[in-house]
Residue frames relative to the residue before (quaternion, step in Angstrom):
aa qw qx qy qz dx dy dz
X 1.0000 0.0000 0.0000 0.0000 0.00 0.00 0.00
X 0.1697 -0.7800 0.5950 0.0937 3.52 -1.10 0.70
X 0.0426 -0.7870 0.6148 -0.0296 3.51 -1.03 0.97
X 0.2610 -0.6827 0.6428 0.2294 3.51 -1.37 0.23
X 0.1633 -0.7798 0.5986 0.0835 3.57 -1.05 0.78
X 0.3263 -0.7203 0.5835 0.1851 3.55 -0.97 0.97
X 0.3897 -0.7575 0.4773 0.2157 3.59 -0.46 1.20
X 0.6750 0.5162 -0.3051 0.4300 3.58 1.03 -0.70
X 0.8008 0.2978 -0.1440 0.4993 3.58 0.87 -0.92
X 0.4245 -0.6954 0.4738 0.3342 3.58 1.18 -0.49
X 0.4594 0.6753 -0.4538 0.3563 3.58 1.27 0.03
X 0.1117 -0.7833 0.6046 0.0915 3.55 -1.11 0.63
X 0.2245 -0.7841 0.5756 0.0586 3.50 -1.15 0.80
X 0.4405 -0.7019 0.5066 0.2383 3.53 -0.86 1.05
X 0.2004 -0.7731 0.5907 0.1149 3.59 -0.98 0.86
X 0.7603 -0.2871 0.2233 0.5382 3.57 0.60 -1.11
X 0.2064 -0.7270 0.6353 0.1591 3.51 -1.37 0.31
X 0.0846 -0.7935 0.6022 0.0236 3.56 -0.87 0.96
X 0.2046 -0.8005 0.5562 0.0897 3.54 -0.79 1.03
X 0.6470 0.4505 -0.3260 0.5216 3.56 1.23 0.38
X 0.6503 -0.4946 0.3754 0.4376 3.58 -1.23 0.24
X 0.2967 -0.7796 0.5334 0.1406 3.54 -0.90 0.92
X 0.6320 -0.5372 0.4026 0.3871 3.53 -1.23 0.48
X 0.6603 0.5181 -0.3010 0.4528 3.60 1.16 -0.51
X 0.4038 0.7559 -0.4642 0.2235 3.64 1.17 -0.10
X 0.5875 0.5661 -0.4079 0.4098 3.68 1.00 -0.43
X 0.5608 0.5926 -0.3944 0.4229 3.61 1.14 -0.52
X 0.6727 0.4775 -0.2874 0.4867 3.57 0.92 -0.91
X 0.6805 0.4985 -0.2979 0.4470 3.58 0.90 -0.91
X 0.6547 0.4941 -0.3239 0.4715 3.61 1.05 -0.62
X 0.6527 0.5017 -0.3154 0.4721 3.58 1.07 -0.68
X 0.7780 0.2069 -0.0882 0.5866 3.55 0.92 -0.99
X 0.2390 -0.8561 0.4422 0.1206 3.54 0.25 1.35
X 0.6525 0.5182 -0.3325 0.4418 3.63 1.13 -0.35
X 0.6282 0.5471 -0.3376 0.4383 3.60 1.25 -0.08
X 0.0305 -0.7235 0.6885 0.0387 3.51 -1.20 0.74
X 0.2625 -0.8255 0.4799 0.1395 3.57 0.03 1.30
X 0.6235 0.5299 -0.3471 0.4582 3.59 1.02 -0.71
X 0.6526 0.5012 -0.3150 0.4730 3.59 0.91 -0.88
X 0.6439 0.5308 -0.3216 0.4475 3.59 0.96 -0.87
X 0.6682 0.4930 -0.3062 0.4655 3.60 0.94 -0.86
X 0.6442 0.5149 -0.3253 0.4627 3.60 0.99 -0.77
X 0.6709 0.4934 -0.3006 0.4648 3.59 0.87 -0.93
X 0.6426 0.5121 -0.3156 0.4746 3.57 0.99 -0.82
X 0.6674 0.5100 -0.3004 0.4519 3.59 0.93 -0.90
X 0.6369 0.5167 -0.3303 0.4673 3.59 0.99 -0.78
X 0.6507 0.5097 -0.3167 0.4654 3.59 0.94 -0.87
X 0.6522 0.5062 -0.3190 0.4655 3.60 0.93 -0.86
X 0.6408 0.5293 -0.3229 0.4526 3.58 0.96 -0.89
X 0.7370 0.4028 -0.2116 0.4998 3.55 0.98 -0.91
X 0.4058 -0.7399 0.4393 0.3079 3.58 1.35 0.14
X 0.4429 0.6505 -0.4743 0.3946 3.55 0.96 1.00
X 0.6178 -0.5175 0.4284 0.4087 3.52 -1.29 0.24
X 0.5015 -0.6616 0.4689 0.3017 3.56 -0.94 0.90
X 0.4100 -0.7047 0.5141 0.2664 3.60 -0.95 0.79
X 0.5922 0.5706 -0.3581 0.4421 3.57 1.28 -0.21
X 0.0658 0.7725 -0.6228 0.1046 3.53 -0.45 1.27
X 0.1191 0.7999 -0.5729 0.1336 3.56 -0.31 1.22
X 0.0264 0.8196 -0.5684 0.0666 3.57 -0.35 1.24
X 0.7606 -0.3998 0.2526 0.4449 3.57 -1.29 0.07
X 0.6711 0.4912 -0.3233 0.4515 3.61 0.86 -0.82
X 0.6228 0.5180 -0.3466 0.4730 3.61 1.06 -0.65
X 0.6333 0.5177 -0.3278 0.4727 3.58 1.02 -0.80
X 0.6473 0.5276 -0.3196 0.4478 3.58 0.90 -0.93
X 0.6522 0.5026 -0.3127 0.4735 3.59 1.00 -0.82
X 0.6238 0.5256 -0.3348 0.4717 3.61 0.99 -0.79
X 0.6604 0.5134 -0.3024 0.4570 3.58 0.94 -0.92
X 0.6493 0.5076 -0.3165 0.4696 3.61 0.95 -0.85
X 0.6463 0.5177 -0.3145 0.4641 3.58 0.98 -0.86
X 0.6453 0.5229 -0.3186 0.4567 3.59 0.97 -0.86
X 0.6647 0.4953 -0.3036 0.4697 3.58 0.92 -0.90
X 0.6703 0.5173 -0.3017 0.4382 3.58 0.89 -0.94
X 0.7282 0.4161 -0.2389 0.4893 3.58 1.06 -0.71
X 0.5119 -0.6627 0.4094 0.3622 3.59 1.29 -0.01
X 0.5409 0.6314 -0.3898 0.3959 3.57 1.23 0.32
X 0.3394 0.7947 -0.4555 0.2138 3.59 1.10 0.48
X 0.7659 0.2935 -0.1645 0.5479 3.58 1.24 -0.20
X 0.0100 -0.7864 0.6170 -0.0280 3.54 -1.03 0.83
X 0.1665 -0.7553 0.6248 0.1066 3.55 -1.12 0.69
X 0.1356 -0.7715 0.6170 0.0762 3.56 -0.98 0.88
X 0.0806 -0.7802 0.6187 0.0453 3.53 -1.03 0.82
X 0.0853 -0.7822 0.6158 0.0413 3.54 -1.08 0.75
X 0.2244 -0.7385 0.6184 0.1480 3.52 -1.14 0.68
X 0.1796 0.7614 -0.6091 0.1304 3.54 -0.84 0.98
X 0.3668 -0.7418 0.5268 0.1943 3.55 -1.21 0.45
X 0.0529 -0.7649 0.6420 0.0099 3.52 -1.13 0.84
X 0.3624 -0.7169 0.5547 0.2167 3.52 -1.18 0.60
X 0.3036 -0.7855 0.5063 0.1855 3.63 -0.27 1.18
X 0.6331 0.5304 -0.3373 0.4518 3.63 1.17 -0.48
X 0.7363 0.3326 -0.2031 0.5532 3.60 1.27 -0.22
X 0.6623 -0.5336 0.2868 0.4409 3.58 0.83 1.09
X 0.6018 -0.6059 0.3321 0.4006 3.56 1.09 0.79
X 0.2136 0.7793 -0.5482 0.2157 3.58 1.04 0.81
X 0.5901 -0.5592 0.4266 0.3963 3.60 -1.11 0.57
X 0.0723 -0.8108 0.5804 -0.0238 3.53 -0.99 0.87
X 0.3748 -0.7155 0.5330 0.2523 3.60 -0.72 0.98
X 0.0263 0.8009 -0.5969 0.0386 3.54 -1.08 0.65
X 0.4431 -0.6513 0.5393 0.2978 3.52 -1.33 0.02
X 0.3234 -0.7171 0.5819 0.2065 3.55 -0.85 0.97
X 0.2738 -0.8036 0.5111 0.1341 3.55 -0.63 1.10
X 0.8000 0.0191 0.0033 0.5997 3.58 1.11 -0.56
X 0.0513 0.7859 -0.6120 0.0712 3.56 -0.78 1.06
X 0.0671 0.7780 -0.6210 0.0671 3.55 -0.84 1.00
X 0.0734 0.7853 -0.6045 0.1120 3.55 -0.37 1.28
X 0.1402 -0.8033 0.5767 0.0492 3.55 -0.65 1.11
X 0.0740 -0.7992 0.5960 0.0246 3.55 -0.85 0.95
X 0.1433 0.8344 -0.5119 0.1454 3.56 0.81 1.06
X 0.7039 0.4587 -0.2525 0.4800 3.58 1.20 -0.39
X 0.5105 -0.6646 0.4509 0.3073 3.59 -0.95 0.84
X 0.6672 0.5054 -0.2944 0.4612 3.58 1.17 -0.52
X 0.6344 0.5396 -0.3213 0.4506 3.60 1.26 -0.20
X 0.0975 -0.7903 0.6046 0.0211 3.56 -0.73 1.11
X 0.0346 -0.7838 0.6200 -0.0040 3.56 -0.85 1.00
X 0.0537 -0.7586 0.6493 -0.0058 3.54 -0.71 1.18
X 0.1962 0.7986 -0.5438 0.1675 3.56 -0.58 1.07
X 0.3334 -0.6964 0.5928 0.2291 3.51 -1.28 0.43
X 0.5050 0.6687 -0.4062 0.3644 3.55 1.31 -0.13
X 0.3318 -0.7096 0.5853 0.2090 3.56 -0.96 0.91
X 0.1602 -0.7964 0.5783 0.0753 3.56 -0.64 1.09
X 0.2826 -0.7947 0.5218 0.1280 3.56 -0.72 1.09
């Protein structure tokens, strides 16, 4: 679930709820290195299909431990970047285009790059 919070009043406003894996899931997986959200969803779905108890048990104390581990390892922060094209002449509607030059370096073990772009 996503919300906005007004710092001055403390009011919060609902934005959206997504019941499927989100494009941002690598942010969570990079912060909490012991999590594989896709695997968790698959295992949960198989258990539901087979009418069995889900093997995914994630409670507050487990979250707290994940958070402590992330802080201790220096993985408490993640930045995600996305490249996409919009047409400003058409109310910024999505617009297909050709990428003319792409250079993504993944020399660091801490750097995760998920892409559909073929790099030459």
